[in-house]
MOPAC internal coordinates of N, CA, C and O (Angstrom, degrees):
PM7 1SCF
backbone

  N    0.0000 0     0.00 0     0.00 0    0    0    0
  C    1.4495 1     0.00 0     0.00 0    1    0    0
  C    1.5212 1   110.04 1     0.00 0    2    1    0
  O    1.2310 1   120.10 1   -29.17 1    3    2    1
  N    1.3208 1   117.42 1   150.83 1    3    2    1
  C    1.4582 1   120.04 1   176.12 1    5    3    2
  C    1.5185 1   111.17 1   -65.75 1    6    5    3
  O    1.2310 1   121.43 1    -7.78 1    7    6    5
  N    1.2982 1   114.87 1   172.22 1    7    6    5
  C    1.4636 1   121.42 1  -175.43 1    9    7    6
  C    1.5171 1   111.29 1   -62.69 1   10    9    7
  O    1.2310 1   120.69 1   -57.44 1   11   10    9
  N    1.3229 1   116.29 1   122.56 1   11   10    9
  C    1.4564 1   120.39 1  -178.92 1   13   11   10
  C    1.5180 1   111.88 1   -80.85 1   14   13   11
  O    1.2310 1   120.37 1   155.20 1   15   14   13
  N    1.3483 1   116.90 1   -24.80 1   15   14   13
  C    1.4550 1   118.81 1  -177.53 1   17   15   14
  C    1.5241 1   111.29 1   -67.98 1   18   17   15
  O    1.2310 1   119.70 1   157.04 1   19   18   17
  N    1.3403 1   118.18 1   -22.96 1   19   18   17
  C    1.4576 1   120.51 1   175.73 1   21   19   18
  C    1.5158 1   110.87 1   -84.38 1   22   21   19
  O    1.2310 1   119.59 1   152.09 1   23   22   21
  N    1.3068 1   118.39 1   -27.91 1   23   22   21
  C    1.4597 1   121.67 1  -177.32 1   25   23   22
  C    1.5146 1   112.77 1   -80.59 1   26   25   23
  O    1.2310 1   119.86 1   149.30 1   27   26   25
  N    1.3185 1   117.88 1   -30.70 1   27   26   25
  C    1.4638 1   120.78 1  -178.64 1   29   27   26
  C    1.5353 1   111.92 1   -61.55 1   30   29   27
  O    1.2310 1   118.83 1   132.41 1   31   30   29
  N    1.3275 1   119.84 1   -47.59 1   31   30   29
  C    1.4709 1   118.27 1   177.67 1   33   31   30
  C    1.5307 1   113.13 1   -63.43 1   34   33   31
  O    1.2310 1   120.12 1   142.60 1   35   34   33
  N    1.3350 1   117.37 1   -37.40 1   35   34   33
  C    1.4704 1   119.82 1   179.27 1   37   35   34
  C    1.5193 1   110.70 1   -65.37 1   38   37   35
  O    1.2310 1   120.47 1   139.79 1   39   38   37
  N    1.3249 1   116.71 1   -40.21 1   39   38   37
  C    1.4645 1   119.77 1   177.49 1   41   39   38
  C    1.5278 1   110.32 1   -64.05 1   42   41   39
  O    1.2310 1   120.54 1   140.80 1   43   42   41
  N    1.3210 1   116.58 1   -39.20 1   43   42   41
  C    1.4637 1   121.04 1   178.80 1   45   43   42
  C    1.5258 1   110.74 1   -65.50 1   46   45   43
  O    1.2310 1   120.29 1   138.07 1   47   46   45
  N    1.3378 1   117.06 1   -41.93 1   47   46   45
  C    1.4599 1   120.61 1   179.05 1   49   47   46
  C    1.5223 1   111.83 1   -65.12 1   50   49   47
  O    1.2310 1   120.13 1   147.27 1   51   50   49
  N    1.3235 1   117.36 1   -32.73 1   51   50   49
  C    1.4662 1   121.64 1   178.39 1   53   51   50
  C    1.5269 1   111.84 1   -80.84 1   54   53   51
  O    1.2310 1   119.89 1   173.18 1   55   54   53
  N    1.3225 1   117.81 1    -6.82 1   55   54   53
  C    1.4513 1   121.38 1   178.88 1   57   55   54
  C    1.5149 1   113.89 1    81.55 1   58   57   55
  O    1.2310 1   120.30 1  -162.19 1   59   58   57
  N    1.3148 1   117.04 1    17.81 1   59   58   57
  C    1.4593 1   121.19 1   179.65 1   61   59   58
  C    1.5210 1   110.18 1   -87.13 1   62   61   59
  O    1.2310 1   120.27 1   -34.66 1   63   62   61
  N    1.3193 1   117.09 1   145.34 1   63   62   61
  C    1.4580 1   121.85 1  -179.76 1   65   63   62
  C    1.5215 1   112.00 1   -87.16 1   66   65   63
  O    1.2310 1   119.98 1   160.04 1   67   66   65
  N    1.3167 1   117.65 1   -19.96 1   67   66   65
  C    1.4700 1   122.72 1  -178.16 1   69   67   66
  C    1.5184 1   109.46 1  -117.46 1   70   69   67
  O    1.2310 1   120.61 1   -24.95 1   71   70   69
  N    1.3353 1   116.44 1   155.05 1   71   70   69
  C    1.4577 1   121.90 1   173.70 1   73   71   70
  C    1.5179 1   106.95 1  -101.80 1   74   73   71
  O    1.2310 1   121.03 1   -59.98 1   75   74   73
  N    1.3254 1   115.63 1   120.02 1   75   74   73
  C    1.4635 1   121.42 1  -179.75 1   77   75   74
  C    1.5135 1   109.43 1  -113.19 1   78   77   75
  O    1.2310 1   120.92 1   -52.14 1   79   78   77
  N    1.3400 1   115.84 1   127.86 1   79   78   77
  C    1.4603 1   121.89 1   178.83 1   81   79   78
  C    1.5241 1   107.58 1  -133.82 1   82   81   79
  O    1.2310 1   120.65 1   -54.84 1   83   82   81
  N    1.3172 1   116.36 1   125.16 1   83   82   81
  C    1.4580 1   120.29 1   176.76 1   85   83   82
  C    1.5196 1   112.99 1    59.49 1   86   85   83
  O    1.2310 1   120.04 1  -136.04 1   87   86   85
  N    1.3148 1   117.53 1    43.96 1   87   86   85
  C    1.4724 1   123.48 1  -179.94 1   89   87   86
  C    1.5236 1   112.69 1    60.80 1   90   89   87
  O    1.2310 1   120.26 1  -151.89 1   91   90   89
  N    1.3228 1   117.11 1    28.11 1   91   90   89
  C    1.4668 1   122.69 1   176.23 1   93   91   90
  C    1.5215 1   108.20 1  -134.86 1   94   93   91
  O    1.2310 1   120.69 1   -29.42 1   95   94   93
  N    1.3320 1   116.28 1   150.58 1   95   94   93
  C    1.4582 1   122.15 1   176.73 1   97   95   94
  C    1.5216 1   108.51 1   -91.60 1   98   97   95
  O    1.2310 1   120.81 1   -47.41 1   99   98   97
  N    1.3091 1   116.05 1   132.59 1   99   98   97
  C    1.4589 1   121.52 1  -179.68 1  101   99   98
  C    1.5267 1   109.08 1   -92.42 1  102  101   99
  O    1.2310 1   119.66 1   -56.13 1  103  102  101
  N    1.3353 1   118.25 1   123.87 1  103  102  101
  C    1.4689 1   120.33 1  -179.43 1  105  103  102
  C    1.5264 1   111.46 1   -62.33 1  106  105  103
  O    1.2310 1   121.11 1   -30.88 1  107  106  105
  N    1.3246 1   115.48 1   149.12 1  107  106  105
  C    1.4646 1   119.85 1  -178.04 1  109  107  106
  C    1.5274 1   111.71 1   -65.11 1  110  109  107
  O    1.2310 1   119.77 1   150.10 1  111  110  109
  N    1.3394 1   118.05 1   -29.90 1  111  110  109
  C    1.4693 1   120.06 1   177.81 1  113  111  110
  C    1.5227 1   110.68 1   -64.41 1  114  113  111
  O    1.2310 1   120.29 1   140.29 1  115  114  113
  N    1.3207 1   117.05 1   -39.71 1  115  114  113
  C    1.4693 1   121.04 1   178.26 1  117  115  114
  C    1.5217 1   110.53 1   -67.47 1  118  117  115
  O    1.2310 1   120.28 1   142.59 1  119  118  117
  N    1.3214 1   117.07 1   -37.41 1  119  118  117
  C    1.4614 1   120.74 1   177.20 1  121  119  118
  C    1.5225 1   110.90 1   -62.22 1  122  121  119
  O    1.2310 1   120.67 1   133.67 1  123  122  121
  N    1.3373 1   116.32 1   -46.33 1  123  122  121
  C    1.4682 1   120.54 1   179.13 1  125  123  122
  C    1.5183 1   111.20 1   -62.15 1  126  125  123
  O    1.2310 1   119.93 1   139.93 1  127  126  125
  N    1.3340 1   117.74 1   -40.07 1  127  126  125
  C    1.4611 1   121.05 1   179.66 1  129  127  126
  C    1.5251 1   110.69 1   -64.83 1  130  129  127
  O    1.2310 1   120.25 1   134.91 1  131  130  129
  N    1.3270 1   117.13 1   -45.09 1  131  130  129
  C    1.4649 1   120.77 1  -179.76 1  133  131  130
  C    1.5263 1   111.20 1   -63.70 1  134  133  131
  O    1.2310 1   120.63 1   136.44 1  135  134  133
  N    1.3204 1   116.40 1   -43.56 1  135  134  133
  C    1.4587 1   119.64 1   178.82 1  137  135  134
  C    1.5260 1   111.48 1   -66.34 1  138  137  135
  O    1.2310 1   119.85 1   143.15 1  139  138  137
  N    1.3374 1   117.90 1   -36.85 1  139  138  137
  C    1.4668 1   121.41 1   178.35 1  141  139  138
  C    1.5190 1   111.20 1   -65.52 1  142  141  139
  O    1.2310 1   120.21 1   134.53 1  143  142  141
  N    1.3232 1   117.21 1   -45.47 1  143  142  141
  C    1.4668 1   120.66 1   179.59 1  145  143  142
  C    1.5220 1   110.22 1   -63.91 1  146  145  143
  O    1.2310 1   120.19 1   136.93 1  147  146  145
  N    1.3298 1   117.25 1   -43.07 1  147  146  145
  C    1.4626 1   120.48 1   178.78 1  149  147  146
  C    1.5191 1   112.55 1   -63.90 1  150  149  147
  O    1.2310 1   120.57 1   136.70 1  151  150  149
  N    1.3260 1   116.52 1   -43.30 1  151  150  149
  C    1.4657 1   120.62 1   179.93 1  153  151  150
  C    1.5265 1   111.04 1   -65.66 1  154  153  151
  O    1.2310 1   119.92 1   137.79 1  155  154  153
  N    1.3166 1   117.76 1   -42.21 1  155  154  153
  C    1.4694 1   120.26 1   178.08 1  157  155  154
  C    1.5341 1   110.88 1   -64.27 1  158  157  155
  O    1.2310 1   119.94 1   143.50 1  159  158  157
  N    1.3230 1   117.72 1   -36.50 1  159  158  157
  C    1.4665 1   120.80 1   175.78 1  161  159  158
  C    1.5182 1   111.86 1   -64.23 1  162  161  159
  O    1.2310 1   120.43 1   137.28 1  163  162  161
  N    1.3191 1   116.79 1   -42.72 1  163  162  161
  C    1.4671 1   120.96 1   178.53 1  165  163  162
  C    1.5242 1   110.71 1   -64.03 1  166  165  163
  O    1.2310 1   120.36 1   138.09 1  167  166  165
  N    1.3242 1   116.92 1   -41.91 1  167  166  165
  C    1.4681 1   120.48 1   178.53 1  169  167  166
  C    1.5217 1   110.39 1   -63.66 1  170  169  167
  O    1.2310 1   120.01 1   136.61 1  171  170  169
  N    1.3221 1   117.59 1   -43.39 1  171  170  169
  C    1.4597 1   121.65 1   179.93 1  173  171  170
  C    1.5280 1   111.61 1   -63.28 1  174  173  171
  O    1.2310 1   120.02 1   135.74 1  175  174  173
  N    1.3143 1   117.57 1   -44.26 1  175  174  173
  C    1.4692 1   121.27 1   178.93 1  177  175  174
  C    1.5294 1   110.24 1   -65.15 1  178  177  175
  O    1.2310 1   119.93 1   139.30 1  179  178  177
  N    1.3237 1   117.73 1   -40.70 1  179  178  177
  C    1.4632 1   121.05 1   179.77 1  181  179  178
  C    1.5247 1   111.65 1   -64.43 1  182  181  179
  O    1.2310 1   120.53 1   132.04 1  183  182  181
  N    1.3362 1   116.59 1   -47.96 1  183  182  181
  C    1.4709 1   119.67 1   179.15 1  185  183  182
  C    1.5263 1   111.79 1   -64.20 1  186  185  183
  O    1.2310 1   120.19 1   139.15 1  187  186  185
  N    1.3175 1   117.25 1   -40.85 1  187  186  185
  C    1.4630 1   120.78 1   179.99 1  189  187  186
  C    1.5198 1   111.23 1   -66.15 1  190  189  187
  O    1.2310 1   120.38 1   141.25 1  191  190  189
  N    1.3167 1   116.87 1   -38.75 1  191  190  189
  C    1.4715 1   120.27 1   177.21 1  193  191  190
  C    1.5146 1   109.93 1   -63.03 1  194  193  191
  O    1.2310 1   120.25 1   135.79 1  195  194  193
  N    1.3188 1   117.13 1   -44.21 1  195  194  193
  C    1.4593 1   121.34 1   179.28 1  197  195  194
  C    1.5292 1   110.95 1   -61.63 1  198  197  195
  O    1.2310 1   120.41 1   135.11 1  199  198  197
  N    1.3412 1   116.82 1   -44.89 1  199  198  197
  C    1.4711 1   120.11 1   179.12 1  201  199  198
  C    1.5224 1   111.79 1   -63.56 1  202  201  199
  O    1.2310 1   120.36 1   136.91 1  203  202  201
  N    1.3278 1   116.92 1   -43.09 1  203  202  201
  C    1.4622 1   119.77 1  -179.35 1  205  203  202
  C    1.5232 1   111.60 1   -69.41 1  206  205  203
  O    1.2310 1   119.94 1   149.07 1  207  206  205
  N    1.3178 1   117.72 1   -30.93 1  207  206  205
  C    1.4724 1   120.18 1   174.61 1  209  207  206
  C    1.5183 1   110.89 1   -64.31 1  210  209  207
  O    1.2310 1   120.49 1   144.18 1  211  210  209
  N    1.3334 1   116.67 1   -35.82 1  211  210  209
  C    1.4603 1   120.67 1   177.88 1  213  211  210
  C    1.5283 1   110.55 1   -69.84 1  214  213  211
  O    1.2310 1   120.35 1   143.40 1  215  214  213
  N    1.3388 1   116.93 1   -36.60 1  215  214  213
  C    1.4677 1   121.43 1  -174.93 1  217  215  214
  C    1.5199 1   114.23 1   -80.69 1  218  217  215
  O    1.2310 1   119.80 1   158.20 1  219  218  217
  N    1.3240 1   117.99 1   -21.80 1  219  218  217
  C    1.4640 1   120.20 1  -174.43 1  221  219  218
  C    1.5231 1   110.75 1  -124.36 1  222  221  219
  O    1.2310 1   120.20 1   -20.68 1  223  222  221
  N    1.3241 1   117.23 1   159.32 1  223  222  221
  C    1.4663 1   120.01 1   177.47 1  225  223  222
  C    1.5288 1   113.16 1   -87.74 1  226  225  223
  O    1.2310 1   119.67 1  -173.33 1  227  226  225
  N    1.3179 1   118.24 1     6.67 1  227  226  225
  C    1.4642 1   121.63 1  -174.44 1  229  227  226
  C    1.5223 1   111.52 1   -81.76 1  230  229  227
  O    1.2310 1   121.54 1   -17.21 1  231  230  229
  N    1.3372 1   114.65 1   162.79 1  231  230  229
  C    1.4584 1   121.19 1  -177.24 1  233  231  230
  C    1.5242 1   112.93 1   -79.59 1  234  233  231
  O    1.2310 1   121.92 1    -9.16 1  235  234  233
  N    1.3262 1   113.93 1   170.84 1  235  234  233
  C    1.4632 1   121.03 1  -177.14 1  237  235  234
  C    1.5260 1   112.08 1   -61.76 1  238  237  235
  O    1.2310 1   120.13 1   139.34 1  239  238  237
  N    1.3327 1   117.35 1   -40.66 1  239  238  237
  C    1.4561 1   118.95 1  -176.78 1  241  239  238
  C    1.5271 1   112.19 1   -62.88 1  242  241  239
  O    1.2310 1   119.97 1   136.33 1  243  242  241
  N    1.3238 1   117.67 1   -43.67 1  243  242  241
  C    1.4639 1   120.74 1   179.46 1  245  243  242
  C    1.5283 1   111.50 1   -68.66 1  246  245  243
  O    1.2310 1   120.23 1   136.66 1  247  246  245
  N    1.3216 1   117.17 1   -43.34 1  247  246  245
  C    1.4668 1   121.11 1  -177.73 1  249  247  246
  C    1.5215 1   110.23 1   -67.63 1  250  249  247
  O    1.2310 1   119.99 1   136.62 1  251  250  249
  N    1.3202 1   117.62 1   -43.38 1  251  250  249
  C    1.4574 1   120.63 1   179.54 1  253  251  250
  C    1.5260 1   111.08 1   -63.22 1  254  253  251
  O    1.2310 1   120.43 1   138.70 1  255  254  253
  N    1.3278 1   116.79 1   -41.30 1  255  254  253
  C    1.4626 1   119.99 1   176.98 1  257  255  254
  C    1.5252 1   110.56 1   -61.68 1  258  257  255
  O    1.2310 1   120.43 1   137.14 1  259  258  257
  N    1.3120 1   116.79 1   -42.86 1  259  258  257
  C    1.4680 1   121.46 1  -179.16 1  261  259  258
  C    1.5279 1   111.29 1   -64.83 1  262  261  259
  O    1.2310 1   120.35 1   137.39 1  263  262  261
  N    1.3237 1   116.95 1   -42.61 1  263  262  261
  C    1.4683 1   121.16 1  -178.97 1  265  263  262
  C    1.5275 1   110.92 1   -67.73 1  266  265  263
  O    1.2310 1   120.09 1   133.52 1  267  266  265
  N    1.3180 1   117.43 1   -46.48 1  267  266  265
  C    1.4679 1   119.93 1   179.36 1  269  267  266
  C    1.5163 1   110.54 1   -64.92 1  270  269  267
  O    1.2310 1   120.16 1   142.10 1  271  270  269
  N    1.3164 1   117.30 1   -37.90 1  271  270  269
  C    1.4598 1   120.65 1   177.59 1  273  271  270
  C    1.5219 1   111.17 1   -64.38 1  274  273  271
  O    1.2310 1   120.01 1   140.43 1  275  274  273
  N    1.3231 1   117.59 1   -39.57 1  275  274  273
  C    1.4598 1   120.67 1   178.26 1  277  275  274
  C    1.5226 1   110.56 1   -67.64 1  278  277  275
  O    1.2310 1   120.28 1   135.67 1  279  278  277
  N    1.3280 1   117.07 1   -44.33 1  279  278  277
  C    1.4686 1   120.41 1  -179.06 1  281  279  278
  C    1.5276 1   111.08 1   -65.86 1  282  281  279
  O    1.2310 1   120.47 1   143.29 1  283  282  281
  N    1.3232 1   116.70 1   -36.71 1  283  282  281
  C    1.4669 1   120.85 1  -179.99 1  285  283  282
  C    1.5263 1   112.13 1   -81.95 1  286  285  283
  O    1.2310 1   119.58 1   171.34 1  287  286  285
  N    1.3159 1   118.41 1    -8.66 1  287  286  285
  C    1.4680 1   125.48 1  -178.60 1  289  287  286
  C    1.5239 1   111.89 1    47.76 1  290  289  287
  O    1.2310 1   120.76 1  -130.11 1  291  290  289
  N    1.3406 1   116.15 1    49.89 1  291  290  289
  C    1.4577 1   119.19 1  -179.86 1  293  291  290
  C    1.5241 1   113.38 1  -101.13 1  294  293  291
  O    1.2310 1   119.49 1   171.98 1  295  294  293
  N    1.3325 1   118.58 1    -8.02 1  295  294  293
  C    1.4567 1   121.38 1   174.05 1  297  295  294
  C    1.5083 1   116.01 1    86.53 1  298  297  295
  O    1.2310 1   119.18 1  -176.90 1  299  298  297
  N    1.3116 1   119.17 1     3.10 1  299  298  297
  C    1.4614 1   121.36 1   178.36 1  301  299  298
  C    1.5218 1   109.94 1   -85.78 1  302  301  299
  O    1.2310 1   120.62 1   -27.95 1  303  302  301
  N    1.3259 1   116.41 1   152.05 1  303  302  301
  C    1.4498 1   120.68 1  -179.33 1  305  303  302
  C    1.5195 1   109.69 1  -153.47 1  306  305  303
  O    1.2310 1   120.99 1   -28.40 1  307  306  305
  N    1.3231 1   115.72 1   151.60 1  307  306  305
  C    1.4597 1   120.99 1   174.79 1  309  307  306
  C    1.5242 1   110.87 1   -90.04 1  310  309  307
  O    1.2310 1   120.22 1   171.87 1  311  310  309
  N    1.3231 1   117.19 1    -8.13 1  311  310  309
  C    1.4523 1   121.68 1   179.89 1  313  311  310
  C    1.5129 1   114.03 1    95.87 1  314  313  311
  O    1.2310 1   119.65 1  -175.10 1  315  314  313
  N    1.3170 1   118.27 1     4.90 1  315  314  313
  C    1.4638 1   120.21 1  -178.13 1  317  315  314
  C    1.5237 1   112.48 1   -87.37 1  318  317  315
  O    1.2310 1   120.10 1   172.34 1  319  318  317
  N    1.3212 1   117.41 1    -7.66 1  319  318  317
  C    1.4618 1   119.92 1  -177.68 1  321  319  318
  C    1.5211 1   111.46 1   -61.08 1  322  321  319
  O    1.2310 1   119.98 1   143.16 1  323  322  321
  N    1.3059 1   117.65 1   -36.84 1  323  322  321
  C    1.4604 1   121.03 1   179.85 1  325  323  322
  C    1.5305 1   111.90 1   -66.02 1  326  325  323
  O    1.2310 1   120.14 1   153.94 1  327  326  325
  N    1.3358 1   117.34 1   -26.06 1  327  326  325
  C    1.4641 1   121.47 1  -178.88 1  329  327  326
  C    1.5213 1   113.31 1   -85.44 1  330  329  327
  O    1.2310 1   119.92 1   171.06 1  331  330  329
  N    1.3139 1   117.76 1    -8.94 1  331  330  329
  C    1.4611 1   119.54 1  -177.16 1  333  331  330
  C    1.5224 1   110.84 1   -82.11 1  334  333  331
  O    1.2310 1   121.38 1   -18.90 1  335  334  333
  N    1.3132 1   114.97 1   161.10 1  335  334  333
  C    1.4561 1   121.09 1   179.61 1  337  335  334
  C    1.5286 1   110.04 1   -77.54 1  338  337  335
  O    1.2310 1   121.10 1    -0.88 1  339  338  337
  N    1.3202 1   115.49 1   179.12 1  339  338  337
  C    1.4609 1   120.40 1   177.56 1  341  339  338
  C    1.5305 1   110.35 1   -61.46 1  342  341  339
  O    1.2310 1   120.23 1   141.64 1  343  342  341
  N    1.3316 1   117.17 1   -38.36 1  343  342  341
  C    1.4637 1   120.59 1   178.09 1  345  343  342
  C    1.5274 1   110.88 1   -63.36 1  346  345  343
  O    1.2310 1   120.31 1   142.55 1  347  346  345
  N    1.3233 1   117.01 1   -37.45 1  347  346  345
  C    1.4633 1   121.02 1   176.88 1  349  347  346
  C    1.5198 1   111.61 1   -66.02 1  350  349  347
  O    1.2310 1   120.66 1   139.84 1  351  350  349
  N    1.3326 1   116.35 1   -40.16 1  351  350  349
  C    1.4728 1   120.28 1   176.85 1  353  351  350
  C    1.5216 1   110.84 1   -63.40 1  354  353  351
  O    1.2310 1   120.78 1   137.87 1  355  354  353
  N    1.3235 1   116.12 1   -42.13 1  355  354  353
  C    1.4703 1   120.33 1   179.38 1  357  355  354
  C    1.5258 1   109.61 1   -64.84 1  358  357  355
  O    1.2310 1   120.20 1   136.50 1  359  358  357
  N    1.3300 1   117.23 1   -43.50 1  359  358  357
  C    1.4577 1   121.01 1   179.54 1  361  359  358
  C    1.5313 1   111.04 1   -60.27 1  362  361  359
  O    1.2310 1   120.17 1   134.24 1  363  362  361
  N    1.3151 1   117.28 1   -45.76 1  363  362  361
  C    1.4661 1   120.41 1   179.23 1  365  363  362
  C    1.5260 1   111.58 1   -66.36 1  366  365  363
  O    1.2310 1   120.46 1   142.88 1  367  366  365
  N    1.3246 1   116.72 1   -37.12 1  367  366  365
  C    1.4711 1   119.87 1   177.60 1  369  367  366
  C    1.5305 1   111.20 1   -65.72 1  370  369  367
  O    1.2310 1   120.62 1   137.90 1  371  370  369
  N    1.3225 1   116.41 1   -42.10 1  371  370  369
  C    1.4676 1   120.22 1   177.99 1  373  371  370
  C    1.5268 1   109.98 1   -64.23 1  374  373  371
  O    1.2310 1   120.28 1   139.90 1  375  374  373
  N    1.3275 1   117.06 1   -40.10 1  375  374  373
  C    1.4618 1   120.69 1   176.63 1  377  375  374
  C    1.5262 1   111.83 1   -60.76 1  378  377  375
  O    1.2310 1   120.69 1   139.48 1  379  378  377
  N    1.3348 1   116.29 1   -40.52 1  379  378  377
  C    1.4629 1   119.94 1   178.29 1  381  379  378
  C    1.5231 1   110.50 1   -63.69 1  382  381  379
  O    1.2310 1   120.61 1   137.69 1  383  382  381
  N    1.3122 1   116.44 1   -42.31 1  383  382  381
  C    1.4653 1   120.44 1  -179.77 1  385  383  382
  C    1.5307 1   110.86 1   -66.58 1  386  385  383
  O    1.2310 1   120.72 1   133.25 1  387  386  385
  N    1.3253 1   116.22 1   -46.75 1  387  386  385
  C    1.4612 1   119.97 1   179.90 1  389  387  386
  C    1.5270 1   110.60 1   -64.66 1  390  389  387
  O    1.2310 1   120.38 1   139.90 1  391  390  389
  N    1.3242 1   116.88 1   -40.10 1  391  390  389
  C    1.4595 1   120.38 1   179.06 1  393  391  390
  C    1.5125 1   112.88 1   -64.72 1  394  393  391
  O    1.2310 1   120.55 1   149.20 1  395  394  393
  N    1.3204 1   116.54 1   -30.80 1  395  394  393
  C    1.4672 1   120.33 1  -179.57 1  397  395  394
  C    1.5217 1   111.89 1   -83.44 1  398  397  395
  O    1.2310 1   120.19 1   136.76 1  399  398  397
  N    1.3160 1   117.25 1   -43.24 1  399  398  397
  C    1.4621 1   121.99 1  -173.20 1  401  399  398
  C    1.5309 1   112.12 1  -102.46 1  402  401  399
  O    1.2310 1   120.15 1   144.72 1  403  402  401
  N    1.3134 1   117.32 1   -35.28 1  403  402  401
  C    1.4580 1   122.39 1  -170.06 1  405  403  402
  C    1.5118 1   117.63 1   -57.64 1  406  405  403
  O    1.2310 1   118.84 1   124.25 1  407  406  405
  N    1.3501 1   119.82 1   -55.75 1  407  406  405
  C    1.4648 1   119.04 1  -176.67 1  409  407  406
  C    1.5294 1   113.43 1   -60.67 1  410  409  407
  O    1.2310 1   120.29 1   141.47 1  411  410  409
  N    1.3214 1   117.06 1   -38.53 1  411  410  409
  C    1.4624 1   120.59 1   178.70 1  413  411  410
  C    1.5234 1   110.92 1   -65.90 1  414  413  411
  O    1.2310 1   120.93 1   134.77 1  415  414  413
  N    1.3244 1   115.82 1   -45.23 1  415  414  413
  C    1.4627 1   120.31 1   179.63 1  417  415  414
  C    1.5258 1   111.22 1   -66.20 1  418  417  415
  O    1.2310 1   120.42 1   135.74 1  419  418  417
  N    1.3364 1   116.80 1   -44.26 1  419  418  417
  C    1.4526 1   120.67 1   179.43 1  421  419  418
  C    1.5257 1   110.95 1   -63.69 1  422  421  419
  O    1.2310 1   120.56 1   138.06 1  423  422  421
  N    1.3223 1   116.54 1   -41.94 1  423  422  421
  C    1.4633 1   119.97 1   177.90 1  425  423  422
  C    1.5162 1   112.11 1   -62.76 1  426  425  423
  O    1.2310 1   120.43 1   138.23 1  427  426  425
  N    1.3257 1   116.78 1   -41.77 1  427  426  425
  C    1.4673 1   120.14 1   177.72 1  429  427  426
  C    1.5217 1   110.95 1   -65.52 1  430  429  427
  O    1.2310 1   120.54 1   138.32 1  431  430  429
  N    1.3259 1   116.57 1   -41.68 1  431  430  429
  C    1.4630 1   119.84 1  -179.32 1  433  431  430
  C    1.5273 1   110.85 1   -65.08 1  434  433  431
  O    1.2310 1   120.51 1   139.30 1  435  434  433
  N    1.3348 1   116.62 1   -40.70 1  435  434  433
  C    1.4544 1   119.58 1   179.04 1  437  435  434
  C    1.5245 1   111.65 1   -67.98 1  438  437  435
  O    1.2310 1   120.82 1   144.52 1  439  438  437
  N    1.3276 1   116.04 1   -35.48 1  439  438  437
  C    1.4695 1   119.78 1  -179.29 1  441  439  438
  C    1.5208 1   111.17 1   -70.54 1  442  441  439
  O    1.2310 1   120.29 1   144.57 1  443  442  441
  N    1.3228 1   117.06 1   -35.43 1  443  442  441
  C    1.4610 1   120.22 1  -176.98 1  445  443  442
  C    1.5217 1   113.18 1   -83.49 1  446  445  443
  O    1.2310 1   120.56 1   153.60 1  447  446  445
  N    1.3303 1   116.53 1   -26.40 1  447  446  445
  C    1.4627 1   119.86 1  -175.68 1  449  447  446
  C    1.5249 1   109.54 1   -88.45 1  450  449  447
  O    1.2310 1   121.17 1   -72.81 1  451  450  449
  N    1.2971 1   115.36 1   107.19 1  451  450  449
  C    1.4507 1   120.86 1   175.04 1  453  451  450
  C    1.5123 1   108.50 1  -130.62 1  454  453  451
  O    1.2310 1   121.21 1   -61.84 1  455  454  453
  N    1.3078 1   115.30 1   118.16 1  455  454  453
  C    1.4488 1   120.97 1  -177.68 1  457  455  454
  C    1.5239 1   108.33 1  -114.35 1  458  457  455
  O    1.2310 1   120.55 1   -49.31 1  459  458  457
  N    1.2929 1   116.56 1   130.69 1  459  458  457
  C    1.4569 1   119.85 1   178.15 1  461  459  458
  C    1.5231 1   109.25 1   -99.54 1  462  461  459
  O    1.2310 1   121.08 1   -43.32 1  463  462  461
  N    1.3008 1   115.54 1   136.68 1  463  462  461
  C    1.4584 1   121.03 1   177.64 1  465  463  462
  C    1.5189 1   108.69 1   -92.68 1  466  465  463
  O    1.2310 1   121.46 1   -30.34 1  467  466  465
  N    1.2915 1   114.80 1   149.66 1  467  466  465
  C    1.4576 1   120.03 1   178.29 1  469  467  466
  C    1.5244 1   111.58 1   -89.50 1  470  469  467
  O    1.2310 1   121.13 1   179.19 1  471  470  469
  N    1.3239 1   115.44 1    -0.81 1  471  470  469
  C    1.4516 1   119.70 1   177.84 1  473  471  470
  C    1.5189 1   107.60 1  -143.43 1  474  473  471
  O    1.2310 1   120.53 1   -15.59 1  475  474  473
  N    1.3045 1   116.59 1   164.41 1  475  474  473
  C    1.4501 1   121.56 1   178.89 1  477  475  474
  C    1.5184 1   108.63 1  -130.82 1  478  477  475
  O    1.2310 1   120.87 1   -47.54 1  479  478  477
  N    1.3215 1   115.93 1   132.46 1  479  478  477
  C    1.4628 1   120.82 1   179.91 1  481  479  478
  C    1.5192 1   109.65 1   -74.98 1  482  481  479
  O    1.2310 1   120.03 1   -28.19 1  483  482  481
  N    1.3319 1   117.54 1   151.81 1  483  482  481
  C    1.4689 1   119.21 1   178.52 1  485  483  482
  C    1.5279 1   110.86 1   -67.51 1  486  485  483
  O    1.2310 1   120.96 1   -32.11 1  487  486  485
  N    1.3079 1   115.77 1   147.89 1  487  486  485
  C    1.4581 1   121.74 1  -179.01 1  489  487  486
  C    1.5188 1   109.83 1   -83.24 1  490  489  487
  O    1.2310 1   121.03 1   -39.50 1  491  490  489
  N    1.3198 1   115.63 1   140.50 1  491  490  489
  C    1.4642 1   121.79 1   179.77 1  493  491  490
  C    1.5160 1   108.26 1  -127.88 1  494  493  491
  O    1.2310 1   120.70 1   -47.77 1  495  494  493
  N    1.3244 1   116.27 1   132.23 1  495  494  493
  C    1.4648 1   120.56 1   176.27 1  497  495  494
  C    1.5221 1   107.73 1   -90.92 1  498  497  495
  O    1.2310 1   121.13 1   -58.69 1  499  498  497
  N    1.3260 1   115.44 1   121.31 1  499  498  497
  C    1.4527 1   122.04 1  -176.08 1  501  499  498
  C    1.5333 1   108.06 1  -110.53 1  502  501  499
  O    1.2310 1   120.17 1   -41.49 1  503  502  501
  N    1.3106 1   117.27 1   138.51 1  503  502  501
  C    1.4499 1   121.21 1   176.88 1  505  503  502
  C    1.5264 1   108.28 1   -80.49 1  506  505  503
  O    1.2310 1   120.58 1   -57.48 1  507  506  505
  N    1.3209 1   116.50 1   122.52 1  507  506  505
  C    1.4534 1   121.81 1  -179.13 1  509  507  506
  C    1.5253 1   109.62 1  -108.49 1  510  509  507
  O    1.2310 1   121.26 1   -31.75 1  511  510  509
  N    1.3410 1   115.19 1   148.25 1  511  510  509
  C    1.4553 1   119.15 1   174.33 1  513  511  510
  C    1.4291 1   114.63 1   103.82 1  514  513  511
  O    1.2310 1   120.10 1   180.00 1  515  514  513

């Protein structure tokens, strides 16, 4: 299925209660899982970029490209990897490993872990925006 994290905001903007992709309704549990995996990836890339900026004298554009390339495991590089310290090499290697194994493992763990509560909290309508 196509990316659900892009469809959920569009459905919300259109005022629809369900997310429909390819003439099918996407369950809310799948939407939450996709958004969680995407958000955790964004947080990881942001923190790694910040750490690598501290470790190297290179600019944001080169470091961000290097971090996203490592997380996406696509093999592209700006050539700054050789200039980084051992900690930078370890950080990029960990990013490559997490980018290759992490989203699949996290998605499987989220899909398999379902906990039922014996109580339900009251619903509150919050003003957003």
